[in-house]
C-alpha positions in Angstrom: 3.6 22.8 -65.4 0.4 20.7 -64.7 -0.7 20.4 -61.1 -3.1 17.6 -60.0 -5.5 17.7 -57.1 -4.8 14.8 -54.7 -6.8 13.1 -52.0 -5.3 12.3 -48.6 -4.0 8.7 -48.1 -6.6 6.1 -47.7 -5.5 5.5 -44.2 -7.1 8.8 -43.4 -10.3 6.8 -42.9 -8.7 4.6 -40.3 -7.1 7.5 -38.5 -10.3 9.4 -38.2 -12.3 6.3 -37.3 -9.9 5.6 -34.3 -10.1 9.2 -33.3 -13.8 9.2 -33.4 -13.9 5.8 -31.3 -11.7 7.5 -28.7 -14.0 10.3 -28.5 -17.2 8.3 -28.0 -15.8 5.4 -26.1 -16.7 7.0 -22.7 -20.2 7.5 -23.7 -20.5 3.9 -24.8 -19.2 2.8 -21.5 -21.6 4.9 -19.5 -24.8 4.1 -21.6 -24.3 0.4 -22.6 -22.1 -0.9 -19.8 -22.6 1.1 -16.6 -26.3 1.8 -17.3 -27.0 -1.5 -19.1 -30.0 -2.4 -16.9 -31.3 1.2 -16.7 -34.8 2.1 -18.2 -34.6 5.8 -17.6 -35.7 7.9 -20.5 -32.5 9.9 -20.9 -30.4 6.6 -21.0 -32.7 5.2 -23.8 -32.8 8.2 -25.9 -29.0 8.8 -25.3 -28.2 5.4 -26.7 -30.3 6.3 -29.8 -28.5 9.6 -30.1 -25.2 8.0 -29.6 -25.8 5.5 -32.4 -27.0 8.2 -34.6 -24.0 10.4 -33.9 -21.8 7.4 -34.6 -23.3 6.8 -38.0 -23.2 10.4 -39.0 -19.4 10.6 -37.9 -18.5 7.5 -40.0 -20.4 8.7 -43.1 -18.8 12.1 -42.6 -15.3 10.6 -42.5 -15.9 8.6 -45.8 -17.4 11.8 -47.4 -14.4 14.0 -46.3 -11.8 11.4 -47.8 -13.7 11.3 -51.1 -14.3 15.1 -51.6 -11.5 16.8 -49.7 -8.4 17.4 -52.0 -5.4 19.7 -52.2 -3.4 21.0 -55.1 0.2 22.4 -55.0 1.5 24.9 -57.3 4.7 27.1 -57.2 2.9 29.9 -55.7 0.0 28.6 -53.6 -1.8 25.7 -52.0 -5.4 25.1 -52.9 -7.8 23.2 -50.7 -11.1 21.9 -52.0 -13.6 20.7 -49.3 -17.2 19.8 -49.0 -19.8 17.5 -50.7 -23.0 19.6 -50.9 -21.5 23.0 -50.0 -18.1 23.3 -52.0 -15.5 25.4 -50.3 -12.0 26.5 -51.6 -9.3 27.9 -49.6 -6.0 29.2 -51.1 -2.8 30.2 -49.1 0.3 31.5 -50.6 3.6 29.9 -49.8 4.9 33.4 -48.8 2.3 33.5 -45.9 3.7 30.3 -44.3 6.4 31.0 -41.6 6.5 27.8 -39.6 5.4 24.1 -39.7 5.0 21.1 -37.5 4.6 17.3 -37.9 2.7 14.8 -35.7 3.1 11.1 -36.2 0.7 9.0 -34.0 0.6 5.3 -33.3 -1.8 4.8 -36.3 0.2 7.0 -38.6 3.3 5.0 -37.8 1.6 1.7 -38.5 1.1 2.7 -42.1 4.4 4.6 -42.4 2.5 8.0 -42.6 2.6 11.3 -40.8 0.7 14.6 -40.6 1.7 18.2 -41.4 0.5 21.4 -40.3 1.4 24.8 -41.9 1.1 28.1 -39.8 0.5 31.5 -41.4 0.9 33.6 -38.2 -2.7 35.0 -38.7 -5.7 34.3 -36.5 -9.0 32.7 -37.2 -9.9 30.2 -39.9 -6.9 30.9 -42.0 -4.3 30.5 -39.1 -3.2 27.0 -40.0 -3.6 24.5 -42.9 -3.5 20.7 -42.3 -2.4 17.6 -44.2 -3.9 15.2 -41.7 -2.6 11.9 -43.4 0.2 11.8 -45.9 3.2 9.8 -46.7 6.7 10.7 -45.6 7.6 11.3 -49.3 4.6 13.6 -49.8 5.6 15.5 -46.8 9.1 16.2 -48.2 7.5 17.1 -51.5 5.3 19.7 -49.8 8.2 21.1 -47.9 10.2 21.3 -51.0 7.8 23.9 -52.3 8.3 25.8 -49.1 11.9 25.5 -49.4 11.8 27.2 -52.9 10.1 30.2 -51.7 12.0 30.7 -48.4 15.5 29.7 -49.7 16.1 27.1 -46.9 18.1 23.9 -47.2 17.1 22.4 -43.9 13.4 21.4 -43.9 13.3 17.7 -43.3 15.2 14.7 -42.7 16.9 13.4 -45.8 17.6 17.0 -46.9 21.0 18.5 -46.3 20.9 20.2 -42.9 23.4 22.0 -40.6 21.9 22.0 -37.2 23.4 22.4 -33.8 21.8 20.1 -31.0 21.6 22.0 -27.8 19.6 19.6 -25.6 18.7 15.9 -25.5 16.5 14.5 -22.7 18.2 11.7 -20.7 16.6 9.1 -18.5 17.6 11.2 -15.5 15.8 14.3 -17.0 12.6 12.1 -17.5 12.7 10.9 -13.9 12.8 14.5 -12.8 10.1 15.4 -15.2 7.8 12.6 -14.0 8.0 13.8 -10.5 7.8 17.5 -11.2 4.6 17.1 -13.3 3.1 15.2 -10.5 1.5 12.8 -13.1 2.0 9.8 -10.8 -0.7 11.2 -8.7 -3.3 10.8 -11.4 -3.9 7.1 -10.3 -5.7 8.2 -7.1 -8.5 10.2 -8.7 -8.7 7.4 -11.4 -9.2 4.7 -8.9 -11.7 6.8 -7.0 -13.7 7.6 -10.2 -13.7 3.9 -11.2 -14.9 3.0 -7.7 -17.8 5.5 -7.6 -19.0 4.6 -11.1 -19.0 0.9 -10.4 -20.4 1.2 -6.7 -24.0 1.5 -7.8 -23.8 -1.0 -10.6 -22.2 -3.8 -8.6 -23.4 -2.8 -5.0 -20.1 -2.4 -3.6 -20.8 -0.3 -0.6 -21.3 -3.1 2.0 -18.5 -5.2 0.8 -16.2 -2.1 0.6 -17.1 -1.2 4.2 -16.3 -4.5 5.6 -13.1 -4.7 3.5 -12.1 -1.3 5.1 -12.7 -2.5 8.6 -10.7 -5.6 7.9 -7.7 -3.5 6.7 -7.9 -1.3 9.7 -7.5 -4.4 11.8 -4.5 -5.5 9.8 -2.7 -2.2 9.2 0.4 -3.9 7.7 -1.9 -4.9 4.7 -2.9 -1.4 4.3 0.7 -0.2 4.4 1.7 -2.8 1.7 -1.3 -1.9 -0.5 -0.4 1.8 -0.2 3.2 1.2 -1.1 2.1 -1.1 -4.1 -0.3 1.7 -5.3 2.5 4.4 -5.0 5.1 2.1 -6.9 2.4 1.5 -9.7 1.5 5.2 -9.9 5.1 6.2 -10.2 5.8 3.6 -12.9 2.5 4.8 -14.8 3.7 8.5 -14.4 7.2 7.7 -15.7 5.7 5.7 -18.7 3.4 8.7 -19.4 6.3 11.2 -19.2 8.5 9.1 -21.2 5.9 8.6 -24.1 5.3 12.3 -24.3 8.9 13.7 -23.6 11.1 10.8 -24.7 13.6 11.5 -27.5 13.2 15.2 -26.8 15.7 17.1 -28.9 16.2 20.8 -29.3 18.4 22.1 -32.1 18.7 25.2 -34.2 20.4 26.9 -37.3 20.8 30.5 -38.0 17.1 31.1 -38.7 15.1 28.4 -36.9 14.7 26.4 -33.7 13.7 22.9 -34.2 12.0 20.6 -31.6 11.3 16.8 -31.8 9.7 14.8 -29.1 7.6 11.7 -28.2 7.8 8.0 -28.2 5.1 6.4 -30.4 3.2 9.7 -30.9 6.1 11.7 -32.5 5.9 15.4 -32.9 8.3 17.7 -34.5 8.0 21.5 -35.2 10.0 24.5 -36.0 10.0 28.2 -34.7 11.4 31.0 -36.8 13.7 33.0 -34.6 12.7 36.3 -36.1 9.0 35.6 -35.0 10.0 35.4 -31.4 8.5 38.2 -29.5 9.4 37.4 -26.0 10.6 34.8 -23.7 8.8 33.5 -20.5 10.5 31.4 -17.9 8.1 29.6 -15.4 8.8 28.0 -12.0 6.4 26.1 -9.9 7.3 25.5 -6.2 8.2 21.9 -7.1 10.4 23.1 -9.9 12.1 25.6 -7.7 12.9 22.9 -5.1 14.4 20.7 -7.9 16.1 23.7 -9.7 14.0 23.1 -13.0 12.4 25.8 -15.2 10.2 25.8 -18.2 10.9 28.2 -21.0 8.2 29.2 -23.3 8.7 31.4 -26.5 6.0 33.9 -27.4 5.9 34.4 -31.1 3.8 36.3 -33.7 1.8 33.2 -34.5 0.9 30.0 -32.6 -1.0 26.9 -33.4 -4.6 27.1 -32.2 -5.4 24.8 -29.2 -1.9 24.0 -28.5 -0.2 27.4 -28.1 1.6 26.6 -24.9 2.8 23.2 -26.1 4.0 24.4 -29.4 5.9 27.5 -28.0 7.5 25.6 -25.1 11.0 24.3 -25.0 11.6 21.3 -22.7 9.5 22.2 -19.7 11.7 20.4 -17.0 15.2 21.7 -17.8 17.8 22.5 -15.2 17.9 26.2 -14.7 21.5 26.9 -15.5 21.4 24.7 -18.6 18.3 26.3 -19.7 19.6 29.9 -19.3 22.9 29.0 -21.2 21.0 27.3 -24.1 18.6 30.3 -24.3 21.7 32.7 -24.5 23.1 30.6 -27.3 19.8 30.3 -29.3 18.4 33.7 -28.8 21.2 36.0 -27.5 19.0 39.1 -27.9 16.9 37.9 -24.9 19.4 37.7 -22.0 18.0 36.7 -18.6 19.3 38.7 -15.5 19.4 37.2 -12.0 19.8 40.5 -10.2 16.7 42.6 -10.5 15.2 45.7 -8.7 12.7 45.1 -5.9 10.0 47.5 -5.3 9.8 49.5 -2.1 7.6 48.6 0.9 4.9 51.2 0.0 4.0 49.0 -3.1 3.1 46.3 -0.6 0.8 48.6 1.3 -0.8 49.6 -2.0 -1.5 46.1 -2.8 -3.1 45.4 0.6 -5.4 48.6 0.2 -6.7 47.4 -3.2 -10.4 46.0 -3.0 -10.8 42.3 -2.2 -13.3 41.4 -4.8 -13.0 37.6 -4.3 -13.7 38.1 -0.6 -16.7 40.3 -1.2 -18.1 37.8 -3.6 -17.6 35.0 -1.2 -19.4 37.0 1.5 -22.5 37.8 -0.8 -22.7 34.2 -2.0 -22.5 32.8 1.4 -25.1 35.2 2.8 -27.5 34.3 0.0 -27.0 30.4 0.0 -25.0 29.2 3.1 -25.1 31.7 6.0 -23.8 29.0 8.4 -20.6 28.8 6.3 -19.7 32.5 6.5 -16.4 31.6 8.2 -15.2 30.6 4.8 -15.1 34.2 3.8 -12.5 34.8 6.5 -10.4 32.0 5.0 -10.8 33.6 1.5 -9.7 37.0 3.0 -6.7 35.5 4.7 -5.7 33.6 1.4 -6.0 37.0 -0.5 -3.8 38.7 1.9 -1.2 35.9 1.7 -1.2 36.0 -2.2 -0.8 39.6 -2.3 2.2 39.4 0.1 3.8 36.8 -2.0 3.2 38.7 -5.2 5.0 41.6 -3.7 7.9 39.5 -2.4 8.5 37.8 -5.8 7.9 40.8 -8.0 10.9 42.6 -9.4 11.9 44.5 -12.6 14.8 45.6 -14.7 15.5 47.3 -18.0 19.0 47.1 -19.6 20.1 48.0 -23.0 17.3 47.0 -25.4 15.4 44.6 -23.2 12.9 44.8 -20.3 12.4 42.0 -17.8 9.7 41.4 -15.3 9.5 38.8 -12.6 6.4 38.1 -10.5 4.2 35.5 -8.9 4.4 33.6 -5.7 3.0 30.0 -6.2 4.0 30.2 -10.0 7.0 32.4 -10.6 7.2 33.9 -14.0 10.0 35.8 -15.5 9.2 37.7 -18.6 11.8 39.3 -20.9 11.2 41.1 -24.3 13.1 43.3 -26.7 12.1 47.1 -27.1 11.7 46.4 -30.8 9.0 43.6 -30.1 6.8 45.9 -28.0 3.8 47.1 -30.0 2.2 49.5 -27.6 3.0 51.0 -24.1 0.5 52.5 -21.7 1.4 54.3 -18.5 -1.4 55.0 -16.1 -1.8 55.9 -12.4 -5.0 55.8 -10.3 -5.8 58.3 -7.5 -4.5 55.8 -5.0 -1.3 55.2 -7.0 -0.6 58.8 -7.1 -0.8 59.1 -3.4 1.7 56.5 -3.2 4.0 58.0 -5.9 3.8 55.0 -8.2 2.3 54.1 -11.5 1.3 51.1 -13.7 3.1 50.1 -16.9 1.2 48.0 -19.5 2.9 46.9 -22.8 1.9 44.5 -25.4 3.7 42.0 -27.7 2.3 40.9 -31.0 1.1 37.3 -30.7 -1.8 35.1 -31.2 -3.7 36.3 -29.3 -1.9 39.6 -28.3 0.2 39.2 -25.1 -0.1 41.8 -22.6 2.3 42.4 -19.5 1.2 44.5 -16.5 3.5 45.8 -13.9 2.0 47.7 -10.9 4.2 49.7 -8.5 6.7 51.3 -10.7 8.0 54.6 -9.5 6.6 57.7 -11.4 10.1 58.5 -12.5 10.9 55.1 -13.9 7.5 55.0 -15.7 8.3 58.1 -17.5 11.7 56.9 -18.4 10.2 53.7 -19.6 7.8 55.6 -21.9 10.6 57.6 -23.4 13.0 54.6 -23.7 10.2 52.9 -25.8 9.5 55.8 -28.1 13.3 56.0 -28.9 13.0 52.8 -31.0 11.3 54.8 -33.8 14.4 57.0 -33.9 16.9 54.1 -33.7 14.9 52.4 -36.5 
């Protein structure tokens, strides 16, 4: 069978030009608008540098479209890149264990999409991208993967049997917009716009007189504040809706599928056999609203977006999230009842060195001696954090799983299976020996490796944990 090398769709040029324009937009505003009348040397040279960078970027985009190609065969994908320095990369279909698709506004205008293949390794060969391809080409590429992995459910239009476990409703999105606090972003935005324009338009005097006028007419100030809050809440909801709208979580026997986004659509899959652990996070706001964020730690993750890619819907009702997790990944049950540590562990935490306070004292003594009182505040905050860490730390080990919960401001529950633990280390310092406790550290295979640390476990439990872990080699 003959295989031909293909270029990406010509719309690649437009997609990359828009991306470049977005990246450079702020610099153009600063140098050509806000500093339009400036004769400072850095501004003049900055304009020349910006124009040169723009020209190089545009030429690079055209060169990449002309010279970058890919070729599919029954066993491998071959990527050819470079104009002056030629480079070839080859990846076997056997190495690919997951994929994701991202459809931005620009992609949608042309009926196109992007596709990323993950290999589960790290570094340069962690993932391979098809940045701009047609939907038909995407299905063609996935059909090669289907042949190697014997799967019938790779893309829309192919026969699939999936179970839908969650679909985000309007109520879920409203909760998400408040929980994420995205509506508060308008206040630093307004502040940044004001301070950037203050020098350019000499706003200080007029702003001061306007402020005095508002203080004399408090009702106007209240109306403006309420209008700003309503606008910020609306903007926060729109932002959340665009990112998490049409959020769907489904699965089959081997994979977990996630689709999300309005306008900028993202879809990806997570192989169940690659999941190494489950992490449940709750901020203070989420605890009040009864929401949780569940993240899956897998053997490989997409660089730059690891948290997003491995995360299920991050604003899900707690009970619903636990039930769904039990259905999708029954080997990772989450227990509410856990073992608290004895009071002596709190004293151990309080006796440990206060490095942050020491650094604050040294820094203030050198630079701002008159602010030395801040070191006392830092010391108080350190004590408070250690007390909260003790209060919210608990542990349990049942059957083949181990579960850890810790964190005061951000509470985190981590559960993993014994077979997914790569290494276990038990250690106890001189101070820990005096308190009769030890530290357990174990790692799971991920990109990068995920390490869990639990301080304050009794010496007996630490020894039992070590023996429990080494039994896996016997059971396997």
